[in-house]
mmCIF file of the N, C-alpha and C atoms, coordinates in Angstrom:
data_MODEL
# 
_entry.id   MODEL 
# 
loop_
_atom_site.group_PDB 
_atom_site.id 
_atom_site.type_symbol 
_atom_site.label_atom_id 
_atom_site.label_alt_id 
_atom_site.label_comp_id 
_atom_site.label_asym_id 
_atom_site.label_entity_id 
_atom_site.label_seq_id 
_atom_site.pdbx_PDB_ins_code 
_atom_site.Cartn_x 
_atom_site.Cartn_y 
_atom_site.Cartn_z 
_atom_site.occupancy 
_atom_site.B_iso_or_equiv 
_atom_site.pdbx_formal_charge 
_atom_site.auth_seq_id 
_atom_site.auth_comp_id 
_atom_site.auth_asym_id 
_atom_site.auth_atom_id 
_atom_site.pdbx_PDB_model_num 
ATOM 1   N N  . MET A 1 1  ? 147.546 65.261 126.352 1.00 0.00 ? 1  MET A N  1 
ATOM 2   C CA . MET A 1 1  ? 146.774 64.096 126.017 1.00 0.00 ? 1  MET A CA 1 
ATOM 3   C C  . MET A 1 1  ? 146.146 64.240 124.638 1.00 0.00 ? 1  MET A C  1 
ATOM 4   N N  . SER A 1 2  ? 146.002 65.454 124.193 1.00 0.00 ? 2  SER A N  1 
ATOM 5   C CA . SER A 1 2  ? 145.369 65.675 122.893 1.00 0.00 ? 2  SER A CA 1 
ATOM 6   C C  . SER A 1 2  ? 146.216 65.145 121.745 1.00 0.00 ? 2  SER A C  1 
ATOM 7   N N  . THR A 1 3  ? 147.468 64.830 121.997 1.00 0.00 ? 3  THR A N  1 
ATOM 8   C CA . THR A 1 3  ? 148.339 64.344 120.925 1.00 0.00 ? 3  THR A CA 1 
ATOM 9   C C  . THR A 1 3  ? 148.479 62.823 120.921 1.00 0.00 ? 3  THR A C  1 
ATOM 10  N N  . LEU A 1 4  ? 147.745 62.129 121.772 1.00 0.00 ? 4  LEU A N  1 
ATOM 11  C CA . LEU A 1 4  ? 147.875 60.672 121.849 1.00 0.00 ? 4  LEU A CA 1 
ATOM 12  C C  . LEU A 1 4  ? 147.571 60.011 120.503 1.00 0.00 ? 4  LEU A C  1 
ATOM 13  N N  . HIS A 1 5  ? 146.607 60.531 119.787 1.00 0.00 ? 5  HIS A N  1 
ATOM 14  C CA . HIS A 1 5  ? 146.294 59.991 118.457 1.00 0.00 ? 5  HIS A CA 1 
ATOM 15  C C  . HIS A 1 5  ? 147.529 60.050 117.558 1.00 0.00 ? 5  HIS A C  1 
ATOM 16  N N  . PHE A 1 6  ? 148.217 61.186 117.575 1.00 0.00 ? 6  PHE A N  1 
ATOM 17  C CA . PHE A 1 6  ? 149.406 61.342 116.743 1.00 0.00 ? 6  PHE A CA 1 
ATOM 18  C C  . PHE A 1 6  ? 150.527 60.407 117.199 1.00 0.00 ? 6  PHE A C  1 
ATOM 19  N N  . ILE A 1 7  ? 150.663 60.250 118.502 1.00 0.00 ? 7  ILE A N  1 
ATOM 20  C CA . ILE A 1 7  ? 151.688 59.352 119.039 1.00 0.00 ? 7  ILE A CA 1 
ATOM 21  C C  . ILE A 1 7  ? 151.428 57.939 118.535 1.00 0.00 ? 7  ILE A C  1 
ATOM 22  N N  . ARG A 1 8  ? 150.172 57.536 118.558 1.00 0.00 ? 8  ARG A N  1 
ATOM 23  C CA . ARG A 1 8  ? 149.828 56.189 118.078 1.00 0.00 ? 8  ARG A CA 1 
ATOM 24  C C  . ARG A 1 8  ? 150.142 56.014 116.596 1.00 0.00 ? 8  ARG A C  1 
ATOM 25  N N  . GLN A 1 9  ? 150.161 57.118 115.864 1.00 0.00 ? 9  GLN A N  1 
ATOM 26  C CA . GLN A 1 9  ? 150.507 57.092 114.439 1.00 0.00 ? 9  GLN A CA 1 
ATOM 27  C C  . GLN A 1 9  ? 152.005 57.286 114.228 1.00 0.00 ? 9  GLN A C  1 
ATOM 28  N N  . ARG A 1 10 ? 152.752 57.323 115.338 1.00 0.00 ? 10 ARG A N  1 
ATOM 29  C CA . ARG A 1 10 ? 154.214 57.516 115.326 1.00 0.00 ? 10 ARG A CA 1 
ATOM 30  C C  . ARG A 1 10 ? 154.599 58.885 114.752 1.00 0.00 ? 10 ARG A C  1 
ATOM 31  N N  . GLN A 1 11 ? 153.756 59.865 115.005 1.00 0.00 ? 11 GLN A N  1 
ATOM 32  C CA . GLN A 1 11 ? 154.030 61.251 114.623 1.00 0.00 ? 11 GLN A CA 1 
ATOM 33  C C  . GLN A 1 11 ? 154.262 62.026 115.924 1.00 0.00 ? 11 GLN A C  1 
ATOM 34  N N  . PHE A 1 12 ? 155.514 62.265 116.246 1.00 0.00 ? 12 PHE A N  1 
ATOM 35  C CA . PHE A 1 12 ? 155.869 62.784 117.564 1.00 0.00 ? 12 PHE A CA 1 
ATOM 36  C C  . PHE A 1 12 ? 156.140 64.285 117.598 1.00 0.00 ? 12 PHE A C  1 
ATOM 37  N N  . ASP A 1 13 ? 156.266 64.920 116.457 1.00 0.00 ? 13 ASP A N  1 
ATOM 38  C CA . ASP A 1 13 ? 156.664 66.329 116.422 1.00 0.00 ? 13 ASP A CA 1 
ATOM 39  C C  . ASP A 1 13 ? 155.732 67.232 117.218 1.00 0.00 ? 13 ASP A C  1 
ATOM 40  N N  . GLU A 1 14 ? 154.428 67.061 117.064 1.00 0.00 ? 14 GLU A N  1 
ATOM 41  C CA . GLU A 1 14 ? 153.466 67.905 117.788 1.00 0.00 ? 14 GLU A CA 1 
ATOM 42  C C  . GLU A 1 14 ? 153.581 67.703 119.294 1.00 0.00 ? 14 GLU A C  1 
ATOM 43  N N  . THR A 1 15 ? 153.698 66.460 119.707 1.00 0.00 ? 15 THR A N  1 
ATOM 44  C CA . THR A 1 15 ? 153.803 66.154 121.135 1.00 0.00 ? 15 THR A CA 1 
ATOM 45  C C  . THR A 1 15 ? 155.054 66.773 121.731 1.00 0.00 ? 15 THR A C  1 
ATOM 46  N N  . LEU A 1 16 ? 156.164 66.634 121.043 1.00 0.00 ? 16 LEU A N  1 
ATOM 47  C CA . LEU A 1 16 ? 157.425 67.170 121.572 1.00 0.00 ? 16 LEU A CA 1 
ATOM 48  C C  . LEU A 1 16 ? 157.422 68.694 121.582 1.00 0.00 ? 16 LEU A C  1 
ATOM 49  N N  . ALA A 1 17 ? 156.844 69.306 120.551 1.00 0.00 ? 17 ALA A N  1 
ATOM 50  C CA . ALA A 1 17 ? 156.764 70.772 120.513 1.00 0.00 ? 17 ALA A CA 1 
ATOM 51  C C  . ALA A 1 17 ? 155.853 71.286 121.631 1.00 0.00 ? 17 ALA A C  1 
ATOM 52  N N  . LEU A 1 18 ? 154.726 70.641 121.818 1.00 0.00 ? 18 LEU A N  1 
ATOM 53  C CA . LEU A 1 18 ? 153.808 71.040 122.883 1.00 0.00 ? 18 LEU A CA 1 
ATOM 54  C C  . LEU A 1 18 ? 154.433 70.804 124.256 1.00 0.00 ? 18 LEU A C  1 
ATOM 55  N N  . SER A 1 19 ? 155.127 69.703 124.404 1.00 0.00 ? 19 SER A N  1 
ATOM 56  C CA . SER A 1 19 ? 155.802 69.407 125.671 1.00 0.00 ? 19 SER A CA 1 
ATOM 57  C C  . SER A 1 19 ? 156.818 70.490 126.008 1.00 0.00 ? 19 SER A C  1 
ATOM 58  N N  . GLU A 1 20 ? 157.541 70.913 125.011 1.00 0.00 ? 20 GLU A N  1 
ATOM 59  C CA . GLU A 1 20 ? 158.544 71.963 125.216 1.00 0.00 ? 20 GLU A CA 1 
ATOM 60  C C  . GLU A 1 20 ? 157.883 73.267 125.659 1.00 0.00 ? 20 GLU A C  1 
ATOM 61  N N  . ARG A 1 21 ? 156.740 73.585 125.062 1.00 0.00 ? 21 ARG A N  1 
ATOM 62  C CA . ARG A 1 21 ? 156.032 74.820 125.435 1.00 0.00 ? 21 ARG A CA 1 
ATOM 63  C C  . ARG A 1 21 ? 155.433 74.745 126.839 1.00 0.00 ? 21 ARG A C  1 
ATOM 64  N N  . LEU A 1 22 ? 155.109 73.545 127.291 1.00 0.00 ? 22 LEU A N  1 
ATOM 65  C CA . LEU A 1 22 ? 154.439 73.399 128.589 1.00 0.00 ? 22 LEU A CA 1 
ATOM 66  C C  . LEU A 1 22 ? 155.396 73.119 129.746 1.00 0.00 ? 22 LEU A C  1 
ATOM 67  N N  . ILE A 1 23 ? 156.675 73.090 129.493 1.00 0.00 ? 23 ILE A N  1 
ATOM 68  C CA . ILE A 1 23 ? 157.646 72.797 130.562 1.00 0.00 ? 23 ILE A CA 1 
ATOM 69  C C  . ILE A 1 23 ? 157.519 73.779 131.726 1.00 0.00 ? 23 ILE A C  1 
ATOM 70  N N  . ASN A 1 24 ? 157.221 75.017 131.445 1.00 0.00 ? 24 ASN A N  1 
ATOM 71  C CA . ASN A 1 24 ? 157.132 76.026 132.508 1.00 0.00 ? 24 ASN A CA 1 
ATOM 72  C C  . ASN A 1 24 ? 155.710 76.275 133.004 1.00 0.00 ? 24 ASN A C  1 
ATOM 73  N N  . ASP A 1 25 ? 154.768 75.429 132.624 1.00 0.00 ? 25 ASP A N  1 
ATOM 74  C CA . ASP A 1 25 ? 153.394 75.586 133.082 1.00 0.00 ? 25 ASP A CA 1 
ATOM 75  C C  . ASP A 1 25 ? 153.341 75.408 134.600 1.00 0.00 ? 25 ASP A C  1 
ATOM 76  N N  . GLU A 1 26 ? 152.443 76.124 135.233 1.00 0.00 ? 26 GLU A N  1 
ATOM 77  C CA . GLU A 1 26 ? 152.356 76.101 136.697 1.00 0.00 ? 26 GLU A CA 1 
ATOM 78  C C  . GLU A 1 26 ? 151.500 74.955 137.245 1.00 0.00 ? 26 GLU A C  1 
ATOM 79  N N  . GLU A 1 27 ? 150.680 74.353 136.416 1.00 0.00 ? 27 GLU A N  1 
ATOM 80  C CA . GLU A 1 27 ? 149.733 73.334 136.881 1.00 0.00 ? 27 GLU A CA 1 
ATOM 81  C C  . GLU A 1 27 ? 150.355 71.943 136.969 1.00 0.00 ? 27 GLU A C  1 
ATOM 82  N N  . ASP A 1 28 ? 150.236 71.332 138.121 1.00 0.00 ? 28 ASP A N  1 
ATOM 83  C CA . ASP A 1 28 ? 150.758 69.989 138.341 1.00 0.00 ? 28 ASP A CA 1 
ATOM 84  C C  . ASP A 1 28 ? 150.096 68.965 137.421 1.00 0.00 ? 28 ASP A C  1 
ATOM 85  N N  . LEU A 1 29 ? 148.816 69.123 137.150 1.00 0.00 ? 29 LEU A N  1 
ATOM 86  C CA . LEU A 1 29 ? 148.128 68.176 136.269 1.00 0.00 ? 29 LEU A CA 1 
ATOM 87  C C  . LEU A 1 29 ? 148.673 68.246 134.847 1.00 0.00 ? 29 LEU A C  1 
ATOM 88  N N  . ILE A 1 30 ? 149.118 69.410 134.417 1.00 0.00 ? 30 ILE A N  1 
ATOM 89  C CA . ILE A 1 30 ? 149.757 69.549 133.101 1.00 0.00 ? 30 ILE A CA 1 
ATOM 90  C C  . ILE A 1 30 ? 151.088 68.812 133.119 1.00 0.00 ? 30 ILE A C  1 
ATOM 91  N N  . HIS A 1 31 ? 151.827 68.932 134.204 1.00 0.00 ? 31 HIS A N  1 
ATOM 92  C CA . HIS A 1 31 ? 153.111 68.225 134.328 1.00 0.00 ? 31 HIS A CA 1 
ATOM 93  C C  . HIS A 1 31 ? 152.887 66.718 134.193 1.00 0.00 ? 31 HIS A C  1 
ATOM 94  N N  . LYS A 1 32 ? 151.860 66.206 134.860 1.00 0.00 ? 32 LYS A N  1 
ATOM 95  C CA . LYS A 1 32 ? 151.558 64.776 134.789 1.00 0.00 ? 32 LYS A CA 1 
ATOM 96  C C  . LYS A 1 32 ? 151.191 64.356 133.373 1.00 0.00 ? 32 LYS A C  1 
ATOM 97  N N  . ALA A 1 33 ? 150.330 65.144 132.735 1.00 0.00 ? 33 ALA A N  1 
ATOM 98  C CA . ALA A 1 33 ? 149.880 64.807 131.382 1.00 0.00 ? 33 ALA A CA 1 
ATOM 99  C C  . ALA A 1 33 ? 151.036 64.833 130.387 1.00 0.00 ? 33 ALA A C  1 
ATOM 100 N N  . VAL A 1 34 ? 151.888 65.834 130.482 1.00 0.00 ? 34 VAL A N  1 
ATOM 101 C CA . VAL A 1 34 ? 153.028 65.927 129.565 1.00 0.00 ? 34 VAL A CA 1 
ATOM 102 C C  . VAL A 1 34 ? 153.999 64.774 129.808 1.00 0.00 ? 34 VAL A C  1 
ATOM 103 N N  . GLY A 1 35 ? 154.263 64.465 131.056 1.00 0.00 ? 35 GLY A N  1 
ATOM 104 C CA . GLY A 1 35 ? 155.133 63.336 131.367 1.00 0.00 ? 35 GLY A CA 1 
ATOM 105 C C  . GLY A 1 35 ? 154.578 62.037 130.827 1.00 0.00 ? 35 GLY A C  1 
ATOM 106 N N  . TRP A 1 36 ? 153.282 61.870 130.932 1.00 0.00 ? 36 TRP A N  1 
ATOM 107 C CA . TRP A 1 36 ? 152.614 60.677 130.416 1.00 0.00 ? 36 TRP A CA 1 
ATOM 108 C C  . TRP A 1 36 ? 152.787 60.586 128.903 1.00 0.00 ? 36 TRP A C  1 
ATOM 109 N N  . MET A 1 37 ? 152.565 61.705 128.203 1.00 0.00 ? 37 MET A N  1 
ATOM 110 C CA . MET A 1 37 ? 152.688 61.685 126.746 1.00 0.00 ? 37 MET A CA 1 
ATOM 111 C C  . MET A 1 37 ? 154.141 61.453 126.319 1.00 0.00 ? 37 MET A C  1 
ATOM 112 N N  . LEU A 1 38 ? 155.078 61.997 127.066 1.00 0.00 ? 38 LEU A N  1 
ATOM 113 C CA . LEU A 1 38 ? 156.491 61.716 126.760 1.00 0.00 ? 38 LEU A CA 1 
ATOM 114 C C  . LEU A 1 38 ? 156.795 60.233 126.948 1.00 0.00 ? 38 LEU A C  1 
ATOM 115 N N  . ARG A 1 39 ? 156.230 59.640 127.988 1.00 0.00 ? 39 ARG A N  1 
ATOM 116 C CA . ARG A 1 39 ? 156.415 58.209 128.207 1.00 0.00 ? 39 ARG A CA 1 
ATOM 117 C C  . ARG A 1 39 ? 155.813 57.405 127.054 1.00 0.00 ? 39 ARG A C  1 
ATOM 118 N N  . GLU A 1 40 ? 154.658 57.856 126.542 1.00 0.00 ? 40 GLU A N  1 
ATOM 119 C CA . GLU A 1 40 ? 154.035 57.176 125.409 1.00 0.00 ? 40 GLU A CA 1 
ATOM 120 C C  . GLU A 1 40 ? 154.901 57.299 124.153 1.00 0.00 ? 40 GLU A C  1 
ATOM 121 N N  . VAL A 1 41 ? 155.523 58.451 123.965 1.00 0.00 ? 41 VAL A N  1 
ATOM 122 C CA . VAL A 1 41 ? 156.477 58.597 122.856 1.00 0.00 ? 41 VAL A CA 1 
ATOM 123 C C  . VAL A 1 41 ? 157.592 57.578 123.037 1.00 0.00 ? 41 VAL A C  1 
ATOM 124 N N  . GLY A 1 42 ? 158.115 57.483 124.240 1.00 0.00 ? 42 GLY A N  1 
ATOM 125 C CA . GLY A 1 42 ? 159.200 56.556 124.531 1.00 0.00 ? 42 GLY A CA 1 
ATOM 126 C C  . GLY A 1 42 ? 158.816 55.098 124.350 1.00 0.00 ? 42 GLY A C  1 
ATOM 127 N N  . ASN A 1 43 ? 157.557 54.773 124.584 1.00 0.00 ? 43 ASN A N  1 
ATOM 128 C CA . ASN A 1 43 ? 157.099 53.404 124.364 1.00 0.00 ? 43 ASN A CA 1 
ATOM 129 C C  . ASN A 1 43 ? 157.206 53.011 122.894 1.00 0.00 ? 43 ASN A C  1 
ATOM 130 N N  . ARG A 1 44 ? 157.158 54.010 122.024 1.00 0.00 ? 44 ARG A N  1 
ATOM 131 C CA . ARG A 1 44 ? 157.223 53.743 120.598 1.00 0.00 ? 44 ARG A CA 1 
ATOM 132 C C  . ARG A 1 44 ? 158.595 54.052 119.994 1.00 0.00 ? 44 ARG A C  1 
ATOM 133 N N  . ASP A 1 45 ? 159.277 55.025 120.604 1.00 0.00 ? 45 ASP A N  1 
ATOM 134 C CA . ASP A 1 45 ? 160.600 55.422 120.106 1.00 0.00 ? 45 ASP A CA 1 
ATOM 135 C C  . ASP A 1 45 ? 161.411 55.943 121.287 1.00 0.00 ? 45 ASP A C  1 
ATOM 136 N N  . GLY A 1 46 ? 162.083 55.017 121.970 1.00 0.00 ? 46 GLY A N  1 
ATOM 137 C CA . GLY A 1 46 ? 162.853 55.368 123.163 1.00 0.00 ? 46 GLY A CA 1 
ATOM 138 C C  . GLY A 1 46 ? 163.948 56.373 122.884 1.00 0.00 ? 46 GLY A C  1 
ATOM 139 N N  . LYS A 1 47 ? 164.558 56.279 121.721 1.00 0.00 ? 47 LYS A N  1 
ATOM 140 C CA . LYS A 1 47 ? 165.633 57.213 121.376 1.00 0.00 ? 47 LYS A CA 1 
ATOM 141 C C  . LYS A 1 47 ? 165.096 58.637 121.264 1.00 0.00 ? 47 LYS A C  1 
ATOM 142 N N  . MET A 1 48 ? 163.928 58.802 120.658 1.00 0.00 ? 48 MET A N  1 
ATOM 143 C CA . MET A 1 48 ? 163.324 60.129 120.499 1.00 0.00 ? 48 MET A CA 1 
ATOM 144 C C  . MET A 1 48 ? 163.021 60.740 121.867 1.00 0.00 ? 48 MET A C  1 
ATOM 145 N N  . GLU A 1 49 ? 162.481 59.937 122.779 1.00 0.00 ? 49 GLU A N  1 
ATOM 146 C CA . GLU A 1 49 ? 162.185 60.438 124.120 1.00 0.00 ? 49 GLU A CA 1 
ATOM 147 C C  . GLU A 1 49 ? 163.471 60.842 124.834 1.00 0.00 ? 49 GLU A C  1 
ATOM 148 N N  . ARG A 1 50 ? 164.490 60.037 124.724 1.00 0.00 ? 50 ARG A N  1 
ATOM 149 C CA . ARG A 1 50 ? 165.748 60.332 125.418 1.00 0.00 ? 50 ARG A CA 1 
ATOM 150 C C  . ARG A 1 50 ? 166.430 61.581 124.859 1.00 0.00 ? 50 ARG A C  1 
ATOM 151 N N  . VAL A 1 51 ? 166.320 61.806 123.567 1.00 0.00 ? 51 VAL A N  1 
ATOM 152 C CA . VAL A 1 51 ? 166.874 63.036 122.976 1.00 0.00 ? 51 VAL A CA 1 
ATOM 153 C C  . VAL A 1 51 ? 166.158 64.250 123.573 1.00 0.00 ? 51 VAL A C  1 
ATOM 154 N N  . PHE A 1 52 ? 164.833 64.175 123.666 1.00 0.00 ? 52 PHE A N  1 
ATOM 155 C CA . PHE A 1 52 ? 164.066 65.277 124.258 1.00 0.00 ? 52 PHE A CA 1 
ATOM 156 C C  . PHE A 1 52 ? 164.462 65.468 125.720 1.00 0.00 ? 52 PHE A C  1 
ATOM 157 N N  . LEU A 1 53 ? 164.513 64.377 126.468 1.00 0.00 ? 53 LEU A N  1 
ATOM 158 C CA . LEU A 1 53 ? 164.838 64.470 127.893 1.00 0.00 ? 53 LEU A CA 1 
ATOM 159 C C  . LEU A 1 53 ? 166.237 65.023 128.119 1.00 0.00 ? 53 LEU A C  1 
ATOM 160 N N  . LYS A 1 54 ? 167.185 64.592 127.315 1.00 0.00 ? 54 LYS A N  1 
ATOM 161 C CA . LYS A 1 54 ? 168.555 65.082 127.486 1.00 0.00 ? 54 LYS A CA 1 
ATOM 162 C C  . LYS A 1 54 ? 168.618 66.600 127.345 1.00 0.00 ? 54 LYS A C  1 
ATOM 163 N N  . ALA A 1 55 ? 167.803 67.131 126.462 1.00 0.00 ? 55 ALA A N  1 
ATOM 164 C CA . ALA A 1 55 ? 167.780 68.578 126.237 1.00 0.00 ? 55 ALA A CA 1 
ATOM 165 C C  . ALA A 1 55 ? 167.018 69.337 127.327 1.00 0.00 ? 55 ALA A C  1 
ATOM 166 N N  . HIS A 1 56 ? 166.088 68.651 128.019 1.00 0.00 ? 56 HIS A N  1 
ATOM 167 C CA . HIS A 1 56 ? 165.175 69.390 128.901 1.00 0.00 ? 56 HIS A CA 1 
ATOM 168 C C  . HIS A 1 56 ? 165.072 68.888 130.337 1.00 0.00 ? 56 HIS A C  1 
ATOM 169 N N  . TYR A 1 57 ? 165.685 67.765 130.663 1.00 0.00 ? 57 TYR A N  1 
ATOM 170 C CA . TYR A 1 57 ? 165.411 67.179 131.982 1.00 0.00 ? 57 TYR A CA 1 
ATOM 171 C C  . TYR A 1 57 ? 165.855 68.067 133.138 1.00 0.00 ? 57 TYR A C  1 
ATOM 172 N N  . LEU A 1 58 ? 166.844 68.908 132.931 1.00 0.00 ? 58 LEU A N  1 
ATOM 173 C CA . LEU A 1 58 ? 167.305 69.772 134.022 1.00 0.00 ? 58 LEU A CA 1 
ATOM 174 C C  . LEU A 1 58 ? 166.312 70.888 134.346 1.00 0.00 ? 58 LEU A C  1 
ATOM 175 N N  . THR A 1 59 ? 165.473 71.255 133.391 1.00 0.00 ? 59 THR A N  1 
ATOM 176 C CA . THR A 1 59 ? 164.516 72.339 133.611 1.00 0.00 ? 59 THR A CA 1 
ATOM 177 C C  . THR A 1 59 ? 163.079 71.855 133.743 1.00 0.00 ? 59 THR A C  1 
ATOM 178 N N  . MET A 1 60 ? 162.861 70.563 133.551 1.00 0.00 ? 60 MET A N  1 
ATOM 179 C CA . MET A 1 60 ? 161.506 70.014 133.651 1.00 0.00 ? 60 MET A CA 1 
ATOM 180 C C  . MET A 1 60 ? 161.054 69.965 135.105 1.00 0.00 ? 60 MET A C  1 
ATOM 181 N N  . PRO A 1 61 ? 159.762 70.186 135.330 1.00 0.00 ? 61 PRO A N  1 
ATOM 182 C CA . PRO A 1 61 ? 159.248 69.953 136.680 1.00 0.00 ? 61 PRO A CA 1 
ATOM 183 C C  . PRO A 1 61 ? 159.467 68.492 137.062 1.00 0.00 ? 61 PRO A C  1 
ATOM 184 N N  . ARG A 1 62 ? 159.734 68.255 138.306 1.00 0.00 ? 62 ARG A N  1 
ATOM 185 C CA . ARG A 1 62 ? 160.054 66.910 138.799 1.00 0.00 ? 62 ARG A CA 1 
ATOM 186 C C  . ARG A 1 62 ? 158.934 65.912 138.486 1.00 0.00 ? 62 ARG A C  1 
ATOM 187 N N  . THR A 1 63 ? 157.680 66.333 138.629 1.00 0.00 ? 63 THR A N  1 
ATOM 188 C CA . THR A 1 63 ? 156.553 65.445 138.347 1.00 0.00 ? 63 THR A CA 1 
ATOM 189 C C  . THR A 1 63 ? 156.562 65.011 136.887 1.00 0.00 ? 63 THR A C  1 
ATOM 190 N N  . MET A 1 64 ? 156.800 65.940 135.991 1.00 0.00 ? 64 MET A N  1 
ATOM 191 C CA . MET A 1 64 ? 156.847 65.639 134.562 1.00 0.00 ? 64 MET A CA 1 
ATOM 192 C C  . MET A 1 64 ? 157.959 64.639 134.267 1.00 0.00 ? 64 MET A C  1 
ATOM 193 N N  . LEU A 1 65 ? 159.111 64.875 134.834 1.00 0.00 ? 65 LEU A N  1 
ATOM 194 C CA . LEU A 1 65 ? 160.244 63.988 134.619 1.00 0.00 ? 65 LEU A CA 1 
ATOM 195 C C  . LEU A 1 65 ? 159.954 62.589 135.160 1.00 0.00 ? 65 LEU A C  1 
ATOM 196 N N  . ARG A 1 66 ? 159.404 62.514 136.357 1.00 0.00 ? 66 ARG A N  1 
ATOM 197 C CA . ARG A 1 66 ? 159.117 61.210 136.964 1.00 0.00 ? 66 ARG A CA 1 
ATOM 198 C C  . ARG A 1 66 ? 158.143 60.398 136.109 1.00 0.00 ? 66 ARG A C  1 
ATOM 199 N N  . TYR A 1 67 ? 157.106 61.044 135.603 1.00 0.00 ? 67 TYR A N  1 
ATOM 200 C CA . TYR A 1 67 ? 156.160 60.337 134.745 1.00 0.00 ? 67 TYR A CA 1 
ATOM 201 C C  . TYR A 1 67 ? 156.838 59.890 133.452 1.00 0.00 ? 67 TYR A C  1 
ATOM 202 N N  . ALA A 1 68 ? 157.677 60.737 132.872 1.00 0.00 ? 68 ALA A N  1 
ATOM 203 C CA . ALA A 1 68 ? 158.326 60.429 131.599 1.00 0.00 ? 68 ALA A CA 1 
ATOM 204 C C  . ALA A 1 68 ? 159.288 59.249 131.703 1.00 0.00 ? 68 ALA A C  1 
ATOM 205 N N  . ILE A 1 69 ? 159.953 59.105 132.841 1.00 0.00 ? 69 ILE A N  1 
ATOM 206 C CA . ILE A 1 69 ? 160.981 58.064 132.975 1.00 0.00 ? 69 ILE A CA 1 
ATOM 207 C C  . ILE A 1 69 ? 160.495 56.859 133.782 1.00 0.00 ? 69 ILE A C  1 
ATOM 208 N N  . GLU A 1 70 ? 159.222 56.807 134.052 1.00 0.00 ? 70 GLU A N  1 
ATOM 209 C CA . GLU A 1 70 ? 158.650 55.778 134.912 1.00 0.00 ? 70 GLU A CA 1 
ATOM 210 C C  . GLU A 1 70 ? 159.034 54.348 134.501 1.00 0.00 ? 70 GLU A C  1 
ATOM 211 N N  . LYS A 1 71 ? 159.134 54.075 133.210 1.00 0.00 ? 71 LYS A N  1 
ATOM 212 C CA . LYS A 1 71 ? 159.419 52.717 132.741 1.00 0.00 ? 71 LYS A CA 1 
ATOM 213 C C  . LYS A 1 71 ? 160.884 52.499 132.372 1.00 0.00 ? 71 LYS A C  1 
ATOM 214 N N  . PHE A 1 72 ? 161.722 53.478 132.622 1.00 0.00 ? 72 PHE A N  1 
ATOM 215 C CA . PHE A 1 72 ? 163.149 53.310 132.357 1.00 0.00 ? 72 PHE A CA 1 
ATOM 216 C C  . PHE A 1 72 ? 163.731 52.324 133.359 1.00 0.00 ? 72 PHE A C  1 
ATOM 217 N N  . PRO A 1 73 ? 164.832 51.690 133.020 1.00 0.00 ? 73 PRO A N  1 
ATOM 218 C CA . PRO A 1 73 ? 165.523 50.851 134.008 1.00 0.00 ? 73 PRO A CA 1 
ATOM 219 C C  . PRO A 1 73 ? 165.895 51.688 135.240 1.00 0.00 ? 73 PRO A C  1 
ATOM 220 N N  . GLN A 1 74 ? 165.887 51.070 136.387 1.00 0.00 ? 74 GLN A N  1 
ATOM 221 C CA . GLN A 1 74 ? 166.107 51.785 137.649 1.00 0.00 ? 74 GLN A CA 1 
ATOM 222 C C  . GLN A 1 74 ? 167.403 52.591 137.646 1.00 0.00 ? 74 GLN A C  1 
ATOM 223 N N  . VAL A 1 75 ? 168.472 52.039 137.139 1.00 0.00 ? 75 VAL A N  1 
ATOM 224 C CA . VAL A 1 75 ? 169.758 52.738 137.129 1.00 0.00 ? 75 VAL A CA 1 
ATOM 225 C C  . VAL A 1 75 ? 169.655 54.024 136.298 1.00 0.00 ? 75 VAL A C  1 
ATOM 226 N N  . GLU A 1 76 ? 169.017 53.937 135.155 1.00 0.00 ? 76 GLU A N  1 
ATOM 227 C CA . GLU A 1 76 ? 168.863 55.109 134.296 1.00 0.00 ? 76 GLU A CA 1 
ATOM 228 C C  . GLU A 1 76 ? 167.950 56.152 134.934 1.00 0.00 ? 76 GLU A C  1 
ATOM 229 N N  . ARG A 1 77 ? 166.855 55.701 135.564 1.00 0.00 ? 77 ARG A N  1 
ATOM 230 C CA . ARG A 1 77 ? 165.957 56.631 136.262 1.00 0.00 ? 77 ARG A CA 1 
ATOM 231 C C  . ARG A 1 77 ? 166.715 57.414 137.322 1.00 0.00 ? 77 ARG A C  1 
ATOM 232 N N  . LYS A 1 78 ? 167.520 56.719 138.106 1.00 0.00 ? 78 LYS A N  1 
ATOM 233 C CA . LYS A 1 78 ? 168.275 57.384 139.177 1.00 0.00 ? 78 LYS A CA 1 
ATOM 234 C C  . LYS A 1 78 ? 169.234 58.422 138.616 1.00 0.00 ? 78 LYS A C  1 
ATOM 235 N N  . LYS A 1 79 ? 169.842 58.143 137.467 1.00 0.00 ? 79 LYS A N  1 
ATOM 236 C CA . LYS A 1 79 ? 170.756 59.112 136.859 1.00 0.00 ? 79 LYS A CA 1 
ATOM 237 C C  . LYS A 1 79 ? 170.015 60.382 136.463 1.00 0.00 ? 79 LYS A C  1 
ATOM 238 N N  . TYR A 1 80 ? 168.835 60.229 135.882 1.00 0.00 ? 80 TYR A N  1 
ATOM 239 C CA . TYR A 1 80 ? 168.045 61.410 135.535 1.00 0.00 ? 80 TYR A CA 1 
ATOM 240 C C  . TYR A 1 80 ? 167.672 62.191 136.791 1.00 0.00 ? 80 TYR A C  1 
ATOM 241 N N  . LEU A 1 81 ? 167.225 61.490 137.805 1.00 0.00 ? 81 LEU A N  1 
ATOM 242 C CA . LEU A 1 81 ? 166.781 62.165 139.018 1.00 0.00 ? 81 LEU A CA 1 
ATOM 243 C C  . LEU A 1 81 ? 167.928 62.830 139.785 1.00 0.00 ? 81 LEU A C  1 
ATOM 244 N N  . LYS A 1 82 ? 169.141 62.311 139.621 1.00 0.00 ? 82 LYS A N  1 
ATOM 245 C CA . LYS A 1 82 ? 170.298 62.915 140.273 1.00 0.00 ? 82 LYS A CA 1 
ATOM 246 C C  . LYS A 1 82 ? 171.037 63.883 139.351 1.00 0.00 ? 82 LYS A C  1 
ATOM 247 N N  . SER A 1 83 ? 170.471 64.140 138.169 1.00 0.00 ? 83 SER A N  1 
ATOM 248 C CA . SER A 1 83 ? 171.067 65.056 137.188 1.00 0.00 ? 83 SER A CA 1 
ATOM 249 C C  . SER A 1 83 ? 172.472 64.591 136.760 1.00 0.00 ? 83 SER A C  1 
ATOM 250 N N  . GLU A 1 84 ? 172.599 63.307 136.507 1.00 0.00 ? 84 GLU A N  1 
ATOM 251 C CA . GLU A 1 84 ? 173.898 62.738 136.138 1.00 0.00 ? 84 GLU A CA 1 
ATOM 252 C C  . GLU A 1 84 ? 173.938 62.244 134.688 1.00 0.00 ? 84 GLU A C  1 
ATOM 253 N N  . ILE A 1 85 ? 173.027 62.665 133.876 1.00 0.00 ? 85 ILE A N  1 
ATOM 254 C CA . ILE A 1 85 ? 173.000 62.224 132.471 1.00 0.00 ? 85 ILE A CA 1 
ATOM 255 C C  . ILE A 1 85 ? 173.918 63.108 131.664 1.00 0.00 ? 85 ILE A C  1 
# 
């Protein structure tokens, strides 16, 4: 959440780097927060979010992934959740 200011300025590098470092965090609340920030990146640059997800969705905690893809079209969400991307 600390990177929301940068996301609003369309500066995504810090958010994506931090998200990558937190993928293996044990705390569920961190998973939710990272997924939320990824979704916010996607609200501004869907392609950037999808590039990140394509590289990491198989190793992301399920909660993080669900939050990140919450606003995707249903068909696309199901593909991510079934590991079919």
